[in-house]
N, CA, C and O atoms as a CHARMM CRD file, in Angstrom:
* protein
*
  304
    1    1 UNK  N    150.09800 118.36100  -9.50500 PROA 1      0.00000
    2    1 UNK  CA   149.26900 118.50800  -8.31600 PROA 1      0.00000
    3    1 UNK  C    149.63400 117.44000  -7.29600 PROA 1      0.00000
    4    1 UNK  O    150.01900 116.32500  -7.65000 PROA 1      0.00000
    5    2 UNK  N    149.50900 117.78900  -6.06500 PROA 2      0.00000
    6    2 UNK  CA   149.81100 116.81300  -5.02100 PROA 2      0.00000
    7    2 UNK  C    148.60200 115.91300  -4.76900 PROA 2      0.00000
    8    2 UNK  O    147.47800 116.24200  -5.14600 PROA 2      0.00000
    9    3 UNK  N    148.84700 114.79600  -4.14000 PROA 3      0.00000
   10    3 UNK  CA   147.78600 113.81800  -3.87300 PROA 3      0.00000
   11    3 UNK  C    146.69600 114.40700  -2.98300 PROA 3      0.00000
   12    3 UNK  O    145.52400 114.05500  -3.11700 PROA 3      0.00000
   13    4 UNK  N    147.07700 115.29500  -2.08500 PROA 4      0.00000
   14    4 UNK  CA   146.09400 115.90700  -1.18100 PROA 4      0.00000
   15    4 UNK  C    145.09500 116.73800  -1.97900 PROA 4      0.00000
   16    4 UNK  O    143.89300 116.70400  -1.71400 PROA 4      0.00000
   17    5 UNK  N    145.59900 117.47800  -2.95000 PROA 5      0.00000
   18    5 UNK  CA   144.71600 118.30500  -3.77200 PROA 5      0.00000
   19    5 UNK  C    143.80800 117.42600  -4.62700 PROA 5      0.00000
   20    5 UNK  O    142.61700 117.70800  -4.75900 PROA 5      0.00000
   21    6 UNK  N    144.36800 116.35400  -5.21300 PROA 6      0.00000
   22    6 UNK  CA   143.55500 115.42700  -6.00600 PROA 6      0.00000
   23    6 UNK  C    142.40600 114.89300  -5.15900 PROA 6      0.00000
   24    6 UNK  O    141.25200 114.87700  -5.58500 PROA 6      0.00000
   25    7 UNK  N    142.74900 114.46000  -3.95800 PROA 7      0.00000
   26    7 UNK  CA   141.76200 113.87200  -3.06100 PROA 7      0.00000
   27    7 UNK  C    140.70000 114.89100  -2.66400 PROA 7      0.00000
   28    7 UNK  O    139.51300 114.57200  -2.60100 PROA 7      0.00000
   29    8 UNK  N    141.13700 116.11500  -2.39700 PROA 8      0.00000
   30    8 UNK  CA   140.21900 117.17800  -1.99400 PROA 8      0.00000
   31    8 UNK  C    139.23300 117.49100  -3.12300 PROA 8      0.00000
   32    8 UNK  O    138.03700 117.64700  -2.87700 PROA 8      0.00000
   33    9 UNK  N    139.73300 117.58300  -4.35400 PROA 9      0.00000
   34    9 UNK  CA   138.87700 117.86700  -5.50200 PROA 9      0.00000
   35    9 UNK  C    137.85200 116.74700  -5.68300 PROA 9      0.00000
   36    9 UNK  O    136.66700 117.00800  -5.89400 PROA 9      0.00000
   37   10 UNK  N    138.31600 115.50400  -5.59700 PROA 10     0.00000
   38   10 UNK  CA   137.41700 114.35300  -5.77300 PROA 10     0.00000
   39   10 UNK  C    136.33800 114.32700  -4.69600 PROA 10     0.00000
   40   10 UNK  O    135.16200 114.13100  -5.00200 PROA 10     0.00000
   41   11 UNK  N    136.72200 114.51800  -3.45900 PROA 11     0.00000
   42   11 UNK  CA   135.73600 114.44100  -2.37900 PROA 11     0.00000
   43   11 UNK  C    134.73000 115.58600  -2.45900 PROA 11     0.00000
   44   11 UNK  O    133.55100 115.38700  -2.17000 PROA 11     0.00000
   45   12 UNK  N    135.17500 116.77200  -2.84500 PROA 12     0.00000
   46   12 UNK  CA   134.27100 117.91800  -2.98000 PROA 12     0.00000
   47   12 UNK  C    133.25900 117.66500  -4.10200 PROA 12     0.00000
   48   12 UNK  O    132.06700 117.92400  -3.94100 PROA 12     0.00000
   49   13 UNK  N    133.74600 117.15700  -5.23700 PROA 13     0.00000
   50   13 UNK  CA   132.86600 116.88000  -6.37000 PROA 13     0.00000
   51   13 UNK  C    131.83800 115.81000  -6.00600 PROA 13     0.00000
   52   13 UNK  O    130.65100 115.95800  -6.29500 PROA 13     0.00000
   53   14 UNK  N    132.30000 114.73100  -5.36900 PROA 14     0.00000
   54   14 UNK  CA   131.38500 113.64800  -4.99900 PROA 14     0.00000
   55   14 UNK  C    130.36000 114.13100  -3.96400 PROA 14     0.00000
   56   14 UNK  O    129.20500 113.70500  -3.99100 PROA 14     0.00000
   57   15 UNK  N    130.77500 115.01000  -3.06300 PROA 15     0.00000
   58   15 UNK  CA   129.84200 115.56600  -2.07900 PROA 15     0.00000
   59   15 UNK  C    128.75800 116.39400  -2.78000 PROA 15     0.00000
   60   15 UNK  O    127.58100 116.32400  -2.42500 PROA 15     0.00000
   61   16 UNK  N    129.17300 117.17300  -3.77600 PROA 16     0.00000
   62   16 UNK  CA   128.20200 117.96200  -4.54200 PROA 16     0.00000
   63   16 UNK  C    127.20600 117.05700  -5.26100 PROA 16     0.00000
   64   16 UNK  O    126.00500 117.32500  -5.27300 PROA 16     0.00000
   65   17 UNK  N    127.72600 115.97000  -5.86600 PROA 17     0.00000
   66   17 UNK  CA   126.85600 115.04900  -6.59900 PROA 17     0.00000
   67   17 UNK  C    125.89200 114.34400  -5.64900 PROA 17     0.00000
   68   17 UNK  O    124.72500 114.14200  -5.98400 PROA 17     0.00000
   69   18 UNK  N    126.37600 113.97000  -4.47100 PROA 18     0.00000
   70   18 UNK  CA   125.50800 113.28100  -3.50500 PROA 18     0.00000
   71   18 UNK  C    124.42900 114.20700  -2.95900 PROA 18     0.00000
   72   18 UNK  O    123.34900 113.75500  -2.57800 PROA 18     0.00000
   73   19 UNK  N    124.72700 115.51400  -2.92300 PROA 19     0.00000
   74   19 UNK  CA   123.74500 116.46000  -2.39000 PROA 19     0.00000
   75   19 UNK  C    122.66900 116.80800  -3.41900 PROA 19     0.00000
   76   19 UNK  O    121.77900 117.61400  -3.14600 PROA 19     0.00000
   77   20 UNK  N    122.75600 116.20100  -4.59200 PROA 20     0.00000
   78   20 UNK  CA   121.68800 116.36800  -5.57100 PROA 20     0.00000
   79   20 UNK  C    121.99300 117.33100  -6.70400 PROA 20     0.00000
   80   20 UNK  O    121.11400 117.62500  -7.51400 PROA 20     0.00000
   81   21 UNK  N    123.20400 117.82100  -6.77700 PROA 21     0.00000
   82   21 UNK  CA   123.57600 118.72700  -7.87000 PROA 21     0.00000
   83   21 UNK  C    123.71100 117.92200  -9.16300 PROA 21     0.00000
   84   21 UNK  O    124.15500 116.77400  -9.15100 PROA 21     0.00000
   85   22 UNK  N    123.32200 118.54200 -10.27000 PROA 22     0.00000
   86   22 UNK  CA   123.50200 117.91300 -11.57800 PROA 22     0.00000
   87   22 UNK  C    124.98200 117.92900 -11.92100 PROA 22     0.00000
   88   22 UNK  O    125.74200 118.73500 -11.38300 PROA 22     0.00000
   89   23 UNK  N    125.39100 117.03700 -12.81700 PROA 23     0.00000
   90   23 UNK  CA   126.80200 116.92300 -13.18500 PROA 23     0.00000
   91   23 UNK  C    127.35700 118.24300 -13.71800 PROA 23     0.00000
   92   23 UNK  O    128.44800 118.66400 -13.33300 PROA 23     0.00000
   93   24 UNK  N    126.59600 118.89800 -14.61100 PROA 24     0.00000
   94   24 UNK  CA   127.05700 120.16400 -15.19100 PROA 24     0.00000
   95   24 UNK  C    127.21200 121.23600 -14.11800 PROA 24     0.00000
   96   24 UNK  O    128.19500 121.97700 -14.10000 PROA 24     0.00000
   97   25 UNK  N    126.23700 121.30500 -13.23400 PROA 25     0.00000
   98   25 UNK  CA   126.25800 122.30700 -12.16500 PROA 25     0.00000
   99   25 UNK  C    127.44000 122.05900 -11.22500 PROA 25     0.00000
  100   25 UNK  O    128.12600 122.99600 -10.81600 PROA 25     0.00000
  101   26 UNK  N    127.66600 120.80000 -10.89200 PROA 26     0.00000
  102   26 UNK  CA   128.79100 120.45800 -10.01900 PROA 26     0.00000
  103   26 UNK  C    130.11600 120.80600 -10.69000 PROA 26     0.00000
  104   26 UNK  O    131.03600 121.29300 -10.03200 PROA 26     0.00000
  105   27 UNK  N    130.21900 120.56100 -11.99300 PROA 27     0.00000
  106   27 UNK  CA   131.44300 120.89300 -12.73200 PROA 27     0.00000
  107   27 UNK  C    131.70000 122.39300 -12.73500 PROA 27     0.00000
  108   27 UNK  O    132.84100 122.83300 -12.59300 PROA 27     0.00000
  109   28 UNK  N    130.63400 123.18200 -12.89700 PROA 28     0.00000
  110   28 UNK  CA   130.78000 124.64600 -12.87400 PROA 28     0.00000
  111   28 UNK  C    131.30400 125.13000 -11.52600 PROA 28     0.00000
  112   28 UNK  O    132.16400 126.00800 -11.46100 PROA 28     0.00000
  113   29 UNK  N    130.78000 124.55500 -10.46500 PROA 29     0.00000
  114   29 UNK  CA   131.22700 124.91700  -9.11900 PROA 29     0.00000
  115   29 UNK  C    132.69700 124.56700  -8.94800 PROA 29     0.00000
  116   29 UNK  O    133.47000 125.34600  -8.38900 PROA 29     0.00000
  117   30 UNK  N    133.07900 123.38000  -9.43700 PROA 30     0.00000
  118   30 UNK  CA   134.47000 122.95000  -9.31900 PROA 30     0.00000
  119   30 UNK  C    135.39600 123.87300 -10.11100 PROA 30     0.00000
  120   30 UNK  O    136.49700 124.19800  -9.66700 PROA 30     0.00000
  121   31 UNK  N    134.93100 124.28800 -11.28900 PROA 31     0.00000
  122   31 UNK  CA   135.74000 125.16700 -12.14000 PROA 31     0.00000
  123   31 UNK  C    135.97800 126.51200 -11.44600 PROA 31     0.00000
  124   31 UNK  O    137.08100 127.05800 -11.48800 PROA 31     0.00000
  125   32 UNK  N    134.92500 127.03800 -10.80900 PROA 32     0.00000
  126   32 UNK  CA   135.05200 128.31000 -10.09300 PROA 32     0.00000
  127   32 UNK  C    135.94900 128.17200  -8.86800 PROA 32     0.00000
  128   32 UNK  O    136.82700 129.00100  -8.62900 PROA 32     0.00000
  129   33 UNK  N    135.71700 127.12300  -8.10600 PROA 33     0.00000
  130   33 UNK  CA   136.41500 126.96700  -6.82600 PROA 33     0.00000
  131   33 UNK  C    137.89000 126.59200  -6.98400 PROA 33     0.00000
  132   33 UNK  O    138.75400 127.17000  -6.32400 PROA 33     0.00000
  133   34 UNK  N    138.17500 125.62300  -7.86200 PROA 34     0.00000
  134   34 UNK  CA   139.54300 125.10800  -7.98300 PROA 34     0.00000
  135   34 UNK  C    140.23700 125.48500  -9.28700 PROA 34     0.00000
  136   34 UNK  O    141.42800 125.22000  -9.45000 PROA 34     0.00000
  137   35 UNK  N    139.50800 126.10000 -10.21900 PROA 35     0.00000
  138   35 UNK  CA   140.05900 126.46900 -11.52700 PROA 35     0.00000
  139   35 UNK  C    140.65900 125.25300 -12.23500 PROA 35     0.00000
  140   35 UNK  O    141.81600 125.26500 -12.65500 PROA 35     0.00000
  141   36 UNK  N    139.84200 124.20500 -12.35400 PROA 36     0.00000
  142   36 UNK  CA   140.27000 122.98100 -13.02900 PROA 36     0.00000
  143   36 UNK  C    139.28300 122.63800 -14.13400 PROA 36     0.00000
  144   36 UNK  O    138.13100 123.07300 -14.10900 PROA 36     0.00000
  145   37 UNK  N    139.74200 121.85700 -15.10000 PROA 37     0.00000
  146   37 UNK  CA   138.87200 121.44700 -16.20600 PROA 37     0.00000
  147   37 UNK  C    138.06600 120.21100 -15.81600 PROA 37     0.00000
  148   37 UNK  O    138.30900 119.58200 -14.78600 PROA 37     0.00000
  149   38 UNK  N    137.10600 119.88700 -16.66600 PROA 38     0.00000
  150   38 UNK  CA   136.27300 118.71100 -16.42900 PROA 38     0.00000
  151   38 UNK  C    137.11100 117.44000 -16.44200 PROA 38     0.00000
  152   38 UNK  O    136.90200 116.53800 -15.63000 PROA 38     0.00000
  153   39 UNK  N    138.06400 117.37600 -17.37200 PROA 39     0.00000
  154   39 UNK  CA   138.92900 116.19500 -17.47700 PROA 39     0.00000
  155   39 UNK  C    139.73800 116.00100 -16.19400 PROA 39     0.00000
  156   39 UNK  O    139.93300 114.87200 -15.74500 PROA 39     0.00000
  157   40 UNK  N    140.20400 117.09700 -15.61200 PROA 40     0.00000
  158   40 UNK  CA   140.97500 117.01400 -14.36600 PROA 40     0.00000
  159   40 UNK  C    140.10700 116.47500 -13.24000 PROA 40     0.00000
  160   40 UNK  O    140.55200 115.63400 -12.45800 PROA 40     0.00000
  161   41 UNK  N    138.86500 116.95600 -13.15400 PROA 41     0.00000
  162   41 UNK  CA   137.95500 116.46500 -12.11200 PROA 41     0.00000
  163   41 UNK  C    137.69400 114.97600 -12.31400 PROA 41     0.00000
  164   41 UNK  O    137.70300 114.20900 -11.35100 PROA 41     0.00000
  165   42 UNK  N    137.46300 114.56200 -13.55700 PROA 42     0.00000
  166   42 UNK  CA   137.23800 113.14000 -13.84700 PROA 42     0.00000
  167   42 UNK  C    138.43700 112.29600 -13.42900 PROA 42     0.00000
  168   42 UNK  O    138.28000 111.21900 -12.85400 PROA 42     0.00000
  169   43 UNK  N    139.64200 112.79700 -13.72600 PROA 43     0.00000
  170   43 UNK  CA   140.85800 112.06700 -13.33400 PROA 43     0.00000
  171   43 UNK  C    140.96500 111.95500 -11.81900 PROA 43     0.00000
  172   43 UNK  O    141.32700 110.90500 -11.28900 PROA 43     0.00000
  173   44 UNK  N    140.64800 113.03800 -11.13200 PROA 44     0.00000
  174   44 UNK  CA   140.72300 113.03000  -9.66000 PROA 44     0.00000
  175   44 UNK  C    139.75900 112.00800  -9.07500 PROA 44     0.00000
  176   44 UNK  O    140.11800 111.24600  -8.17800 PROA 44     0.00000
  177   45 UNK  N    138.53500 111.99600  -9.58700 PROA 45     0.00000
  178   45 UNK  CA   137.52500 111.06800  -9.07700 PROA 45     0.00000
  179   45 UNK  C    137.94400 109.62800  -9.36300 PROA 45     0.00000
  180   45 UNK  O    137.81900 108.75900  -8.50000 PROA 45     0.00000
  181   46 UNK  N    138.44100 109.38000 -10.57100 PROA 46     0.00000
  182   46 UNK  CA   138.87400 108.02300 -10.92900 PROA 46     0.00000
  183   46 UNK  C    140.02400 107.57000 -10.04200 PROA 46     0.00000
  184   46 UNK  O    140.05500 106.42400  -9.59200 PROA 46     0.00000
  185   47 UNK  N    140.97300 108.47400  -9.79100 PROA 47     0.00000
  186   47 UNK  CA   142.12000 108.13500  -8.94300 PROA 47     0.00000
  187   47 UNK  C    141.65600 107.81600  -7.52300 PROA 47     0.00000
  188   47 UNK  O    142.13200 106.86700  -6.89900 PROA 47     0.00000
  189   48 UNK  N    140.72600 108.61800  -7.02700 PROA 48     0.00000
  190   48 UNK  CA   140.19900 108.39500  -5.67700 PROA 48     0.00000
  191   48 UNK  C    139.47300 107.04800  -5.59400 PROA 48     0.00000
  192   48 UNK  O    139.61300 106.32500  -4.60800 PROA 48     0.00000
  193   49 UNK  N    138.70400 106.71700  -6.62200 PROA 49     0.00000
  194   49 UNK  CA   138.01000 105.42000  -6.66200 PROA 49     0.00000
  195   49 UNK  C    138.99100 104.25500  -6.63400 PROA 49     0.00000
  196   49 UNK  O    138.79700 103.28400  -5.90200 PROA 49     0.00000
  197   50 UNK  N    140.05200 104.36300  -7.44400 PROA 50     0.00000
  198   50 UNK  CA   141.05900 103.28600  -7.47200 PROA 50     0.00000
  199   50 UNK  C    141.70500 103.13300  -6.10600 PROA 50     0.00000
  200   50 UNK  O    141.93600 102.01300  -5.65100 PROA 50     0.00000
  201   51 UNK  N    141.99800 104.24000  -5.45200 PROA 51     0.00000
  202   51 UNK  CA   142.61300 104.18700  -4.12000 PROA 51     0.00000
  203   51 UNK  C    141.68700 103.47500  -3.14100 PROA 51     0.00000
  204   51 UNK  O    142.13600 102.64200  -2.35300 PROA 51     0.00000
  205   52 UNK  N    140.39800 103.79700  -3.18800 PROA 52     0.00000
  206   52 UNK  CA   139.43200 103.16700  -2.30200 PROA 52     0.00000
  207   52 UNK  C    139.29700 101.66900  -2.59400 PROA 52     0.00000
  208   52 UNK  O    139.19300 100.85200  -1.67900 PROA 52     0.00000
  209   53 UNK  N    139.30000 101.32700  -3.88400 PROA 53     0.00000
  210   53 UNK  CA   139.14800  99.91700  -4.24700 PROA 53     0.00000
  211   53 UNK  C    140.36100  99.11600  -3.80800 PROA 53     0.00000
  212   53 UNK  O    140.22800  97.98100  -3.35200 PROA 53     0.00000
  213   54 UNK  N    141.54500  99.70200  -3.94400 PROA 54     0.00000
  214   54 UNK  CA   142.76300  99.00300  -3.50100 PROA 54     0.00000
  215   54 UNK  C    142.74100  98.78600  -2.00200 PROA 54     0.00000
  216   54 UNK  O    143.19900  97.75500  -1.51000 PROA 54     0.00000
  217   55 UNK  N    142.20600  99.76000  -1.27400 PROA 55     0.00000
  218   55 UNK  CA   142.13400  99.64800   0.17600 PROA 55     0.00000
  219   55 UNK  C    141.05100  98.65600   0.59600 PROA 55     0.00000
  220   55 UNK  O    140.99900  98.23300   1.75100 PROA 55     0.00000
  221   56 UNK  N    140.19500  98.29400  -0.34300 PROA 56     0.00000
  222   56 UNK  CA   139.14400  97.32500  -0.04000 PROA 56     0.00000
  223   56 UNK  C    137.94700  97.92100   0.65900 PROA 56     0.00000
  224   56 UNK  O    137.05200  97.19600   1.09400 PROA 56     0.00000
  225   57 UNK  N    137.92100  99.22100   0.77200 PROA 57     0.00000
  226   57 UNK  CA   136.82500  99.86300   1.48200 PROA 57     0.00000
  227   57 UNK  C    135.62400 100.07100   0.56700 PROA 57     0.00000
  228   57 UNK  O    134.47900  99.83700   0.95300 PROA 57     0.00000
  229   58 UNK  N    135.91500 100.52000  -0.66100 PROA 58     0.00000
  230   58 UNK  CA   134.87600 100.78400  -1.65300 PROA 58     0.00000
  231   58 UNK  C    133.80200 101.71200  -1.08300 PROA 58     0.00000
  232   58 UNK  O    132.60900 101.49700  -1.29800 PROA 58     0.00000
  233   59 UNK  N    134.23000 102.73300  -0.36400 PROA 59     0.00000
  234   59 UNK  CA   133.28900 103.68500   0.21600 PROA 59     0.00000
  235   59 UNK  C    132.59900 104.52600  -0.85900 PROA 59     0.00000
  236   59 UNK  O    131.43700 104.90500  -0.71600 PROA 59     0.00000
  237   60 UNK  N    133.33200 104.81100  -1.93600 PROA 60     0.00000
  238   60 UNK  CA   132.73700 105.58500  -3.01700 PROA 60     0.00000
  239   60 UNK  C    131.87800 104.63900  -3.82900 PROA 60     0.00000
  240   60 UNK  O    132.38400 103.77200  -4.54200 PROA 60     0.00000
  241   61 UNK  N    130.58300 104.81400  -3.71300 PROA 61     0.00000
  242   61 UNK  CA   129.66300 103.89000  -4.34200 PROA 61     0.00000
  243   61 UNK  C    129.78100 103.95500  -5.86200 PROA 61     0.00000
  244   61 UNK  O    129.71300 105.03200  -6.45500 PROA 61     0.00000
  245   62 UNK  N    129.95700 102.79800  -6.47900 PROA 62     0.00000
  246   62 UNK  CA   129.98500 102.74300  -7.92900 PROA 62     0.00000
  247   62 UNK  C    128.54000 102.70600  -8.41100 PROA 62     0.00000
  248   62 UNK  O    127.85600 101.69400  -8.26200 PROA 62     0.00000
  249   63 UNK  N    128.09100 103.78400  -8.97300 PROA 63     0.00000
  250   63 UNK  CA   126.70100 103.83500  -9.41100 PROA 63     0.00000
  251   63 UNK  C    126.61300 104.37700 -10.81800 PROA 63     0.00000
  252   63 UNK  O    127.59400 104.88000 -11.36500 PROA 63     0.00000
  253   64 UNK  N    125.44100 104.27300 -11.39700 PROA 64     0.00000
  254   64 UNK  CA   125.24300 104.77500 -12.74700 PROA 64     0.00000
  255   64 UNK  C    125.35600 106.29400 -12.76800 PROA 64     0.00000
  256   64 UNK  O    125.58700 106.88900 -13.82000 PROA 64     0.00000
  257   65 UNK  N    125.19400 106.91300 -11.61800 PROA 65     0.00000
  258   65 UNK  CA   125.34200 108.36000 -11.49300 PROA 65     0.00000
  259   65 UNK  C    126.66200 108.83700 -12.07300 PROA 65     0.00000
  260   65 UNK  O    126.71700 109.86900 -12.74100 PROA 65     0.00000
  261   66 UNK  N    127.71700 108.08900 -11.81800 PROA 66     0.00000
  262   66 UNK  CA   129.04700 108.51600 -12.21700 PROA 66     0.00000
  263   66 UNK  C    129.52600 107.84000 -13.49300 PROA 66     0.00000
  264   66 UNK  O    130.63300 108.11000 -13.95900 PROA 66     0.00000
  265   67 UNK  N    128.69500 106.95500 -14.06900 PROA 67     0.00000
  266   67 UNK  CA   129.02400 106.28900 -15.32400 PROA 67     0.00000
  267   67 UNK  C    130.42800 105.69100 -15.30800 PROA 67     0.00000
  268   67 UNK  O    131.21700 105.94300 -16.21900 PROA 67     0.00000
  269   68 UNK  N    130.74300 104.91300 -14.29600 PROA 68     0.00000
  270   68 UNK  CA   132.09100 104.38000 -14.23700 PROA 68     0.00000
  271   68 UNK  C    132.09500 102.87200 -14.47900 PROA 68     0.00000
  272   68 UNK  O    131.09800 102.18600 -14.25000 PROA 68     0.00000
  273   69 UNK  N    133.20600 102.39000 -14.93400 PROA 69     0.00000
  274   69 UNK  CA   133.40000 100.98300 -15.23100 PROA 69     0.00000
  275   69 UNK  C    133.49000 100.22200 -13.92300 PROA 69     0.00000
  276   69 UNK  O    134.30600 100.57100 -13.07000 PROA 69     0.00000
  277   70 UNK  N    132.67500  99.19100 -13.74000 PROA 70     0.00000
  278   70 UNK  CA   132.61100  98.49100 -12.46200 PROA 70     0.00000
  279   70 UNK  C    133.92700  97.83500 -12.05300 PROA 70     0.00000
  280   70 UNK  O    134.26100  97.81600 -10.86800 PROA 70     0.00000
  281   71 UNK  N    134.68300  97.29400 -13.01800 PROA 71     0.00000
  282   71 UNK  CA   135.93000  96.61400 -12.67500 PROA 71     0.00000
  283   71 UNK  C    137.04500  97.59300 -12.33500 PROA 71     0.00000
  284   71 UNK  O    137.72600  97.43200 -11.32300 PROA 71     0.00000
  285   72 UNK  N    137.23200  98.59500 -13.16700 PROA 72     0.00000
  286   72 UNK  CA   138.38000  99.47800 -12.99400 PROA 72     0.00000
  287   72 UNK  C    138.07500 100.72100 -12.17300 PROA 72     0.00000
  288   72 UNK  O    138.98100 101.31900 -11.59400 PROA 72     0.00000
  289   73 UNK  N    136.80000 101.11700 -12.11600 PROA 73     0.00000
  290   73 UNK  CA   136.45700 102.33300 -11.39500 PROA 73     0.00000
  291   73 UNK  C    136.73600 103.59100 -12.20100 PROA 73     0.00000
  292   73 UNK  O    136.63200 104.70200 -11.68100 PROA 73     0.00000
  293   74 UNK  N    137.09500 103.41800 -13.48000 PROA 74     0.00000
  294   74 UNK  CA   137.39000 104.58500 -14.31100 PROA 74     0.00000
  295   74 UNK  C    136.10500 105.16300 -14.88400 PROA 74     0.00000
  296   74 UNK  O    135.16800 104.43000 -15.20200 PROA 74     0.00000
  297   75 UNK  N    136.07100 106.46800 -15.01200 PROA 75     0.00000
  298   75 UNK  CA   134.89600 107.11000 -15.58400 PROA 75     0.00000
  299   75 UNK  C    134.87000 106.91100 -17.08800 PROA 75     0.00000
  300   75 UNK  O    135.91000 106.91500 -17.74800 PROA 75     0.00000
  301   76 UNK  N    133.67200 106.73900 -17.62100 PROA 76     0.00000
  302   76 UNK  CA   133.54000 106.57100 -19.07600 PROA 76     0.00000
  303   76 UNK  C    133.53100 107.90800 -19.75700 PROA 76     0.00000
  304   76 UNK  O    133.42700 107.97700 -20.98100 PROA 76     0.00000
């Protein structure tokens, strides 16, 4: 997959989560829309977080919502 697609998947998933969708519901939507597995979505989100952290922006809020490691930004 290209970086643009990774980024698009991550931003769409995070937008769904911010709008109040449950994790399972958001995953189902992602599976229908992009035909990707849960692991792929997790990888996309983690990659997007690392990119943001490297840029120093940290726009993607690290919260308990996403169960991610505070130092690395990787999903648990």
